[in-house]
N, CA, C, O and the ligand as a Tripos MOL2 file, in Angstrom:
@<TRIPOS>MOLECULE
protein
  237   235    60     0     0
PROTEIN
NO_CHARGES

@<TRIPOS>ATOM
      1 N          62.0500  127.0440   98.8860 N.3       1 MET1
      2 CA         63.2170  126.2010   98.6320 C.3       1 MET1
      3 C          62.7910  124.9630   97.8490 C.2       1 MET1
      4 O          61.7190  124.4030   98.0770 O.2       1 MET1
      5 N          63.6480  124.5500   96.9280 N.am      2 ALA2
      6 CA         63.3700  123.3220   96.1770 C.3       2 ALA2
      7 C          63.2600  122.1520   97.1410 C.2       2 ALA2
      8 O          64.0230  122.0350   98.1000 O.2       2 ALA2
      9 N          62.2920  121.2900   96.8610 N.am      3 HIS3
     10 CA         62.0240  120.2210   97.8090 C.3       3 HIS3
     11 C          61.6260  118.9660   97.0480 C.2       3 HIS3
     12 O          60.8570  119.0610   96.0910 O.2       3 HIS3
     13 N          62.1180  117.7940   97.4350 N.am      4 PRO4
     14 CA         61.7290  116.5770   96.7250 C.3       4 PRO4
     15 C          60.2440  116.2970   96.8850 C.2       4 PRO4
     16 O          59.6820  116.4730   97.9660 O.2       4 PRO4
     17 N          59.6150  115.8630   95.8070 N.am      5 LYS5
     18 CA         58.1780  115.5910   95.8470 C.3       5 LYS5
     19 C          57.8870  114.3090   96.6060 C.2       5 LYS5
     20 O          56.8860  114.2160   97.3170 O.2       5 LYS5
     21 N          58.7560  113.3230   96.4560 N.am      6 ARG6
     22 CA         58.5260  112.0240   97.0930 C.3       6 ARG6
     23 C          59.7260  111.6210   97.9390 C.2       6 ARG6
     24 O          60.8760  111.9600   97.6560 O.2       6 ARG6
     25 N          59.4000  110.8900   98.9770 N.am      7 LYS7
     26 CA         60.4560  110.3160   99.8080 C.3       7 LYS7
     27 C          61.2120  109.2720   98.9890 C.2       7 LYS7
     28 O          60.6070  108.4730   98.2750 O.2       7 LYS7
     29 N          62.5450  109.2880   99.1010 N.am      8 ILE8
     30 CA         63.3530  108.2440   98.4710 C.3       8 ILE8
     31 C          63.2690  107.0130   99.3690 C.2       8 ILE8
     32 O          63.5420  107.0950  100.5660 O.2       8 ILE8
     33 N          62.8920  105.8790   98.7930 N.am      9 SER9
     34 CA         62.7570  104.6580   99.5900 C.3       9 SER9
     35 C          64.1080  104.2220  100.1560 C.2       9 SER9
     36 O          65.1670  104.6040   99.6590 O.2       9 SER9
     37 N          64.0380  103.4250  101.1930 N.am     10 LYS10
     38 CA         65.2740  102.8980  101.7940 C.3      10 LYS10
     39 C          66.1010  102.1700  100.7450 C.2      10 LYS10
     40 O          67.3300  102.2420  100.7290 O.2      10 LYS10
     41 N          65.3860  101.4640   99.8650 N.am     11 SER11
     42 CA         66.0680  100.7120   98.8110 C.3      11 SER11
     43 C          66.8330  101.6440   97.8680 C.2      11 SER11
     44 O          68.0010  101.3960   97.5670 O.2      11 SER11
     45 N          66.1780  102.7220   97.3980 N.am     12 ARG12
     46 CA         66.8630  103.6500   96.4840 C.3      12 ARG12
     47 C          67.9900  104.3880   97.1740 C.2      12 ARG12
     48 O          69.0670  104.5680   96.6070 O.2      12 ARG12
     49 N          67.7360  104.8160   98.4090 N.am     13 ARG13
     50 CA         68.7670  105.5150   99.1760 C.3      13 ARG13
     51 C          69.9960  104.6220   99.3440 C.2      13 ARG13
     52 O          71.1290  105.0530   99.1300 O.2      13 ARG13
     53 N          69.7480  103.3670   99.7320 N.am     14 ASP14
     54 CA         70.8560  102.4530   99.9890 C.3      14 ASP14
     55 C          71.5670  102.0410   98.7040 C.2      14 ASP14
     56 O          72.7720  101.7940   98.7210 O.2      14 ASP14
     57 N          70.8340  101.9640   97.5840 N.am     15 LYS15
     58 CA         71.4680  101.6570   96.3030 C.3      15 LYS15
     59 C          72.4070  102.7840   95.8960 C.2      15 LYS15
     60 O          73.4900  102.5330   95.3670 O.2      15 LYS15
     61 N          71.9920  104.0360   96.1430 N.am     16 ARG16
     62 CA         72.8570  105.1770   95.8410 C.3      16 ARG16
     63 C          74.1450  105.0860   96.6610 C.2      16 ARG16
     64 O          75.2360  105.3790   96.1730 O.2      16 ARG16
     65 N          73.9900  104.6750   97.9080 N.am     17 ARG17
     66 CA         75.1510  104.6410   98.8100 C.3      17 ARG17
     67 C          76.0910  103.4720   98.5470 C.2      17 ARG17
     68 O          77.1350  103.3820   99.1950 O.2      17 ARG17
     69 N          75.7680  102.5880   97.6390 N.am     18 THR18
     70 CA         76.6980  101.4980   97.3140 C.3      18 THR18
     71 C          77.9800  102.0390   96.7010 C.2      18 THR18
     72 O          79.0080  101.3610   96.7060 O.2      18 THR18
     73 N          77.9220  103.2680   96.1700 N.am     19 HIS19
     74 CA         79.1120  103.8790   95.5650 C.3      19 HIS19
     75 C          80.0260  104.5160   96.6010 C.2      19 HIS19
     76 O          81.1740  104.8500   96.3040 O.2      19 HIS19
     77 N          79.5110  104.6880   97.8330 N.am     20 TYR20
     78 CA         80.3200  105.3020   98.8900 C.3      20 TYR20
     79 C          81.2510  104.2330   99.4310 C.2      20 TYR20
     80 O          80.7870  103.2430   99.9980 O.2      20 TYR20
     81 N          82.5280  104.4080   99.2710 N.am     21 LYS21
     82 CA         83.4320  103.4460   99.9010 C.3      21 LYS21
     83 C          84.6960  104.1190  100.4230 C.2      21 LYS21
     84 O          85.1070  105.1780   99.9500 O.2      21 LYS21
     85 N          85.2820  103.4820  101.3900 N.am     22 ALA22
     86 CA         86.5050  104.0290  101.9830 C.3      22 ALA22
     87 C          87.6630  103.8750  100.9990 C.2      22 ALA22
     88 O          87.7830  102.8470  100.3340 O.2      22 ALA22
     89 N          88.5000  104.8810  100.9080 N.am     23 THR23
     90 CA         89.6810  104.7960  100.0490 C.3      23 THR23
     91 C          90.9120  104.6210  100.9420 C.2      23 THR23
     92 O          91.0030  105.2000  102.0240 O.2      23 THR23
     93 N          91.8300  103.8280  100.4720 N.am     24 ALA24
     94 CA         93.0660  103.6090  101.2230 C.3      24 ALA24
     95 C          93.8790  104.8950  101.2150 C.2      24 ALA24
     96 O          94.0130  105.5530  100.1830 O.2      24 ALA24
     97 N          94.4250  105.2500  102.3920 N.am     25 SER25
     98 CA         95.2120  106.4660  102.4690 C.3      25 SER25
     99 C          96.5390  106.2870  101.7380 C.2      25 SER25
    100 O          97.1230  105.2050  101.7660 O.2      25 SER25
    101 N          97.0100  107.3360  101.0930 N.am     26 THR26
    102 CA         98.2460  107.2940  100.3190 C.3      26 THR26
    103 C          99.4440  107.3190  101.2650 C.2      26 THR26
    104 O          99.5990  108.2330  102.0740 O.2      26 THR26
    105 N         100.2660  106.3200  101.1470 N.am     27 LEU27
    106 CA        101.4500  106.2300  101.9890 C.3      27 LEU27
    107 C         102.7070  106.4590  101.1490 C.2      27 LEU27
    108 O         102.8220  105.9520  100.0330 O.2      27 LEU27
    109 N         103.6270  107.2140  101.6910 N.am     28 THR28
    110 CA        104.9180  107.4320  101.0270 C.3      28 THR28
    111 C         106.0140  107.1440  102.0420 C.2      28 THR28
    112 O         105.7360  106.9170  103.2190 O.2      28 THR28
    113 N         107.2420  107.1530  101.5890 N.am     29 THR29
    114 CA        108.3470  106.9710  102.5260 C.3      29 THR29
    115 C         108.9680  108.3440  102.8190 C.2      29 THR29
    116 O         109.0330  109.2140  101.9500 O.2      29 THR29
    117 N         109.4110  108.5080  104.0440 N.am     30 CYS30
    118 CA        110.0410  109.7460  104.4770 C.3      30 CYS30
    119 C         111.3730  109.9450  103.7430 C.2      30 CYS30
    120 O         112.1790  109.0200  103.6460 O.2      30 CYS30
    121 N         111.5930  111.1550  103.2300 N.am     31 SER31
    122 CA        112.8500  111.4090  102.5150 C.3      31 SER31
    123 C         114.0160  111.5900  103.4790 C.2      31 SER31
    124 O         115.1740  111.5420  103.0630 O.2      31 SER31
    125 N         113.7230  111.7970  104.7700 N.am     32 ASN32
    126 CA        114.7800  111.9800  105.7670 C.3      32 ASN32
    127 C         115.1850  110.6660  106.4220 C.2      32 ASN32
    128 O         116.3750  110.3590  106.4980 O.2      32 ASN32
    129 N         114.2120  109.8830  106.8970 N.am     33 CYS33
    130 CA        114.5670  108.6580  107.6170 C.3      33 CYS33
    131 C         114.1060  107.3900  106.9070 C.2      33 CYS33
    132 O         114.4900  106.2940  107.3150 O.2      33 CYS33
    133 N         113.2950  107.5050  105.8590 N.am     34 GLY34
    134 CA        112.8640  106.3350  105.1010 C.3      34 GLY34
    135 C         111.6950  105.5730  105.6920 C.2      34 GLY34
    136 O         111.3210  104.5240  105.1690 O.2      34 GLY34
    137 N         111.1010  106.0810  106.7830 N.am     35 GLU35
    138 CA        109.9360  105.4450  107.3710 C.3      35 GLU35
    139 C         108.7150  105.6800  106.4860 C.2      35 GLU35
    140 O         108.6560  106.6510  105.7320 O.2      35 GLU35
    141 N         107.7390  104.7720  106.5910 N.am     36 ILE36
    142 CA        106.4860  104.9560  105.8620 C.3      36 ILE36
    143 C         105.6710  106.0280  106.5790 C.2      36 ILE36
    144 O         105.5210  105.9880  107.8000 O.2      36 ILE36
    145 N         105.1480  106.9830  105.8150 N.am     37 LYS37
    146 CA        104.3720  108.0780  106.4000 C.3      37 LYS37
    147 C         103.2470  108.4690  105.4630 C.2      37 LYS37
    148 O         103.2320  108.0680  104.2990 O.2      37 LYS37
    149 N         102.2990  109.2580  105.9710 N.am     38 LEU38
    150 CA        101.2320  109.7920  105.1320 C.3      38 LEU38
    151 C         101.7870  110.9280  104.2880 C.2      38 LEU38
    152 O         102.5790  111.7330  104.7790 O.2      38 LEU38
    153 N         101.3830  111.0030  103.0250 N.am     39 SER39
    154 CA        101.8340  112.1050  102.1860 C.3      39 SER39
    155 C         101.1890  113.4090  102.6630 C.2      39 SER39
    156 O         100.0790  113.3920  103.1950 O.2      39 SER39
    157 N         101.8680  114.5160  102.4790 N.am     40 HIS40
    158 CA        101.4330  115.8580  102.9050 C.3      40 HIS40
    159 C         101.3190  115.9970  104.4200 C.2      40 HIS40
    160 O         100.6260  116.8820  104.9210 O.2      40 HIS40
    161 N         102.0180  115.0960  105.1570 N.am     41 ARG41
    162 CA        102.0560  115.1790  106.6120 C.3      41 ARG41
    163 C         103.5190  115.0830  107.0550 C.2      41 ARG41
    164 O         104.3400  114.4500  106.3920 O.2      41 ARG41
    165 N         103.8220  115.7130  108.1690 N.am     42 ALA42
    166 CA        105.1630  115.5830  108.7390 C.3      42 ALA42
    167 C         105.3840  114.1320  109.1510 C.2      42 ALA42
    168 O         104.4500  113.4410  109.5550 O.2      42 ALA42
    169 N         106.6220  113.6830  109.0440 N.am     43 CYS43
    170 CA        106.9520  112.3050  109.4000 C.3      43 CYS43
    171 C         106.7810  112.1110  110.9060 C.2      43 CYS43
    172 O         107.3520  112.8790  111.6800 O.2      43 CYS43
    173 N         106.0090  111.1020  111.3500 N.am     44 PRO44
    174 CA        105.8190  110.9140  112.7940 C.3      44 PRO44
    175 C         107.0580  110.3830  113.5080 C.2      44 PRO44
    176 O         107.1800  110.5450  114.7220 O.2      44 PRO44
    177 N         107.9750  109.7560  112.7820 N.am     45 SER45
    178 CA        109.1380  109.1780  113.4750 C.3      45 SER45
    179 C         110.3090  110.1470  113.5960 C.2      45 SER45
    180 O         111.0560  110.0670  114.5720 O.2      45 SER45
    181 N         110.5020  111.0760  112.6240 N.am     46 CYS46
    182 CA        111.6240  112.0110  112.7480 C.3      46 CYS46
    183 C         111.1790  113.4740  112.8000 C.2      46 CYS46
    184 O         111.9910  114.3500  113.1000 O.2      46 CYS46
    185 N         109.9000  113.7540  112.5120 N.am     47 GLY47
    186 CA        109.4060  115.1280  112.5970 C.3      47 GLY47
    187 C         109.8190  116.0330  111.4580 C.2      47 GLY47
    188 O         109.7490  117.2560  111.5810 O.2      47 GLY47
    189 N         110.2510  115.4470  110.3420 N.am     48 TYR48
    190 CA        110.6670  116.2680  109.1980 C.3      48 TYR48
    191 C         109.5240  116.4480  108.2040 C.2      48 TYR48
    192 O         108.7210  115.5420  107.9810 O.2      48 TYR48
    193 N         109.4720  117.6230  107.6200 N.am     49 TYR49
    194 CA        108.5540  117.8750  106.5080 C.3      49 TYR49
    195 C         109.2350  118.8110  105.5390 C.2      49 TYR49
    196 O         109.7290  119.8680  105.9340 O.2      49 TYR49
    197 N         109.2650  118.4370  104.2810 N.am     50 SER50
    198 CA        109.8570  119.2520  103.2240 C.3      50 SER50
    199 C         111.3180  119.6120  103.5280 C.2      50 SER50
    200 O         111.7430  120.7500  103.3280 O.2      50 SER50
    201 N         112.0810  118.6170  104.0160 N.am     51 GLY51
    202 CA        113.5030  118.7720  104.2620 C.3      51 GLY51
    203 C         113.8790  119.5160  105.5200 C.2      51 GLY51
    204 O         115.0620  119.7410  105.7750 O.2      51 GLY51
    205 N         112.8800  119.9080  106.3240 N.am     52 LYS52
    206 CA        113.1570  120.6680  107.5410 C.3      52 LYS52
    207 C         112.5210  119.9730  108.7360 C.2      52 LYS52
    208 O         111.4980  119.3040  108.5920 O.2      52 LYS52
    209 N         113.1210  120.1250  109.9220 N.am     53 SER53
    210 CA        112.5350  119.5840  111.1270 C.3      53 SER53
    211 C         111.4250  120.5110  111.5900 C.2      53 SER53
    212 O         111.6800  121.6720  111.9100 O.2      53 SER53
    213 N         110.1980  120.0130  111.6300 N.am     54 VAL54
    214 CA        109.0740  120.8420  112.0770 C.3      54 VAL54
    215 C         108.6660  120.5440  113.5140 C.2      54 VAL54
    216 O         107.9990  121.3610  114.1490 O.2      54 VAL54
    217 N         109.0550  119.3940  114.0270 N.am     55 PHE55
    218 CA        108.8950  119.1190  115.4600 C.3      55 PHE55
    219 C         109.8910  118.0470  115.8450 C.2      55 PHE55
    220 O         110.3820  117.3100  114.9900 O.2      55 PHE55
    221 N         110.1920  117.9560  117.1240 N.am     56 VAL56
    222 CA        111.1150  116.9380  117.6180 C.3      56 VAL56
    223 C         110.2870  115.8310  118.2500 C.2      56 VAL56
    224 O         109.6250  116.0610  119.2620 O.2      56 VAL56
    225 N         110.3110  114.6220  117.6670 N.am     57 PRO57
    226 CA        109.4980  113.5470  118.2390 C.3      57 PRO57
    227 C         109.9600  113.1540  119.6260 C.2      57 PRO57
    228 O         111.1580  113.1430  119.9090 O.2      57 PRO57
    229 N         109.0000  112.8270  120.5020 N.am     58 GLU58
    230 CA        109.3060  112.4080  121.8710 C.3      58 GLU58
    231 C         109.8230  110.9710  121.8870 C.2      58 GLU58
    232 O         109.4610  110.1750  121.0210 O.2      58 GLU58
    233 N         110.6440  110.6410  122.8360 N.am     59 SER59
    234 CA        111.2890  109.3490  123.0700 C.3      59 SER59
    235 C         112.0780  108.7820  121.8780 C.2      59 SER59
    236 O         112.6560  107.6990  121.9800 O.2      59 SER59
    237 ZN        111.2150  110.6450  108.8550 Zn       60 ZN60
@<TRIPOS>BOND
     1     1     2 1
     2     2     3 1
     3     3     4 2
     4     3     5 am
     5     5     6 1
     6     6     7 1
     7     7     8 2
     8     7     9 am
     9     9    10 1
    10    10    11 1
    11    11    12 2
    12    11    13 am
    13    13    14 1
    14    14    15 1
    15    15    16 2
    16    15    17 am
    17    17    18 1
    18    18    19 1
    19    19    20 2
    20    19    21 am
    21    21    22 1
    22    22    23 1
    23    23    24 2
    24    23    25 am
    25    25    26 1
    26    26    27 1
    27    27    28 2
    28    27    29 am
    29    29    30 1
    30    30    31 1
    31    31    32 2
    32    31    33 am
    33    33    34 1
    34    34    35 1
    35    35    36 2
    36    35    37 am
    37    37    38 1
    38    38    39 1
    39    39    40 2
    40    39    41 am
    41    41    42 1
    42    42    43 1
    43    43    44 2
    44    43    45 am
    45    45    46 1
    46    46    47 1
    47    47    48 2
    48    47    49 am
    49    49    50 1
    50    50    51 1
    51    51    52 2
    52    51    53 am
    53    53    54 1
    54    54    55 1
    55    55    56 2
    56    55    57 am
    57    57    58 1
    58    58    59 1
    59    59    60 2
    60    59    61 am
    61    61    62 1
    62    62    63 1
    63    63    64 2
    64    63    65 am
    65    65    66 1
    66    66    67 1
    67    67    68 2
    68    67    69 am
    69    69    70 1
    70    70    71 1
    71    71    72 2
    72    71    73 am
    73    73    74 1
    74    74    75 1
    75    75    76 2
    76    75    77 am
    77    77    78 1
    78    78    79 1
    79    79    80 2
    80    79    81 am
    81    81    82 1
    82    82    83 1
    83    83    84 2
    84    83    85 am
    85    85    86 1
    86    86    87 1
    87    87    88 2
    88    87    89 am
    89    89    90 1
    90    90    91 1
    91    91    92 2
    92    91    93 am
    93    93    94 1
    94    94    95 1
    95    95    96 2
    96    95    97 am
    97    97    98 1
    98    98    99 1
    99    99   100 2
   100    99   101 am
   101   101   102 1
   102   102   103 1
   103   103   104 2
   104   103   105 am
   105   105   106 1
   106   106   107 1
   107   107   108 2
   108   107   109 am
   109   109   110 1
   110   110   111 1
   111   111   112 2
   112   111   113 am
   113   113   114 1
   114   114   115 1
   115   115   116 2
   116   115   117 am
   117   117   118 1
   118   118   119 1
   119   119   120 2
   120   119   121 am
   121   121   122 1
   122   122   123 1
   123   123   124 2
   124   123   125 am
   125   125   126 1
   126   126   127 1
   127   127   128 2
   128   127   129 am
   129   129   130 1
   130   130   131 1
   131   131   132 2
   132   131   133 am
   133   133   134 1
   134   134   135 1
   135   135   136 2
   136   135   137 am
   137   137   138 1
   138   138   139 1
   139   139   140 2
   140   139   141 am
   141   141   142 1
   142   142   143 1
   143   143   144 2
   144   143   145 am
   145   145   146 1
   146   146   147 1
   147   147   148 2
   148   147   149 am
   149   149   150 1
   150   150   151 1
   151   151   152 2
   152   151   153 am
   153   153   154 1
   154   154   155 1
   155   155   156 2
   156   155   157 am
   157   157   158 1
   158   158   159 1
   159   159   160 2
   160   159   161 am
   161   161   162 1
   162   162   163 1
   163   163   164 2
   164   163   165 am
   165   165   166 1
   166   166   167 1
   167   167   168 2
   168   167   169 am
   169   169   170 1
   170   170   171 1
   171   171   172 2
   172   171   173 am
   173   173   174 1
   174   174   175 1
   175   175   176 2
   176   175   177 am
   177   177   178 1
   178   178   179 1
   179   179   180 2
   180   179   181 am
   181   181   182 1
   182   182   183 1
   183   183   184 2
   184   183   185 am
   185   185   186 1
   186   186   187 1
   187   187   188 2
   188   187   189 am
   189   189   190 1
   190   190   191 1
   191   191   192 2
   192   191   193 am
   193   193   194 1
   194   194   195 1
   195   195   196 2
   196   195   197 am
   197   197   198 1
   198   198   199 1
   199   199   200 2
   200   199   201 am
   201   201   202 1
   202   202   203 1
   203   203   204 2
   204   203   205 am
   205   205   206 1
   206   206   207 1
   207   207   208 2
   208   207   209 am
   209   209   210 1
   210   210   211 1
   211   211   212 2
   212   211   213 am
   213   213   214 1
   214   214   215 1
   215   215   216 2
   216   215   217 am
   217   217   218 1
   218   218   219 1
   219   219   220 2
   220   219   221 am
   221   221   222 1
   222   222   223 1
   223   223   224 2
   224   223   225 am
   225   225   226 1
   226   226   227 1
   227   227   228 2
   228   227   229 am
   229   229   230 1
   230   230   231 1
   231   231   232 2
   232   231   233 am
   233   233   234 1
   234   234   235 1
   235   235   236 2
@<TRIPOS>SUBSTRUCTURE
     1 MET1         2 RESIDUE 1 A MET
     2 ALA2         6 RESIDUE 1 A ALA
     3 HIS3        10 RESIDUE 1 A HIS
     4 PRO4        14 RESIDUE 1 A PRO
     5 LYS5        18 RESIDUE 1 A LYS
     6 ARG6        22 RESIDUE 1 A ARG
     7 LYS7        26 RESIDUE 1 A LYS
     8 ILE8        30 RESIDUE 1 A ILE
     9 SER9        34 RESIDUE 1 A SER
    10 LYS10       38 RESIDUE 1 A LYS
    11 SER11       42 RESIDUE 1 A SER
    12 ARG12       46 RESIDUE 1 A ARG
    13 ARG13       50 RESIDUE 1 A ARG
    14 ASP14       54 RESIDUE 1 A ASP
    15 LYS15       58 RESIDUE 1 A LYS
    16 ARG16       62 RESIDUE 1 A ARG
    17 ARG17       66 RESIDUE 1 A ARG
    18 THR18       70 RESIDUE 1 A THR
    19 HIS19       74 RESIDUE 1 A HIS
    20 TYR20       78 RESIDUE 1 A TYR
    21 LYS21       82 RESIDUE 1 A LYS
    22 ALA22       86 RESIDUE 1 A ALA
    23 THR23       90 RESIDUE 1 A THR
    24 ALA24       94 RESIDUE 1 A ALA
    25 SER25       98 RESIDUE 1 A SER
    26 THR26      102 RESIDUE 1 A THR
    27 LEU27      106 RESIDUE 1 A LEU
    28 THR28      110 RESIDUE 1 A THR
    29 THR29      114 RESIDUE 1 A THR
    30 CYS30      118 RESIDUE 1 A CYS
    31 SER31      122 RESIDUE 1 A SER
    32 ASN32      126 RESIDUE 1 A ASN
    33 CYS33      130 RESIDUE 1 A CYS
    34 GLY34      134 RESIDUE 1 A GLY
    35 GLU35      138 RESIDUE 1 A GLU
    36 ILE36      142 RESIDUE 1 A ILE
    37 LYS37      146 RESIDUE 1 A LYS
    38 LEU38      150 RESIDUE 1 A LEU
    39 SER39      154 RESIDUE 1 A SER
    40 HIS40      158 RESIDUE 1 A HIS
    41 ARG41      162 RESIDUE 1 A ARG
    42 ALA42      166 RESIDUE 1 A ALA
    43 CYS43      170 RESIDUE 1 A CYS
    44 PRO44      174 RESIDUE 1 A PRO
    45 SER45      178 RESIDUE 1 A SER
    46 CYS46      182 RESIDUE 1 A CYS
    47 GLY47      186 RESIDUE 1 A GLY
    48 TYR48      190 RESIDUE 1 A TYR
    49 TYR49      194 RESIDUE 1 A TYR
    50 SER50      198 RESIDUE 1 A SER
    51 GLY51      202 RESIDUE 1 A GLY
    52 LYS52      206 RESIDUE 1 A LYS
    53 SER53      210 RESIDUE 1 A SER
    54 VAL54      214 RESIDUE 1 A VAL
    55 PHE55      218 RESIDUE 1 A PHE
    56 VAL56      222 RESIDUE 1 A VAL
    57 PRO57      226 RESIDUE 1 A PRO
    58 GLU58      230 RESIDUE 1 A GLU
    59 SER59      234 RESIDUE 1 A SER
    60 ZN60       237 GROUP 0 **** ****
């Protein structure tokens, strides 16, 4: 198996990781109730996804 010849120093490893950063999740508004929700997820407040009720929220 291919194998690195030398250990990458902590400095080089950490410099590479400076590009790793958290991205803000994409938020959209629900087309049924207008609440803010995650895109590609069912709405947590009304349970609708793609114009249909996929679950009935509790309380
Ligand atoms: Zn909704």
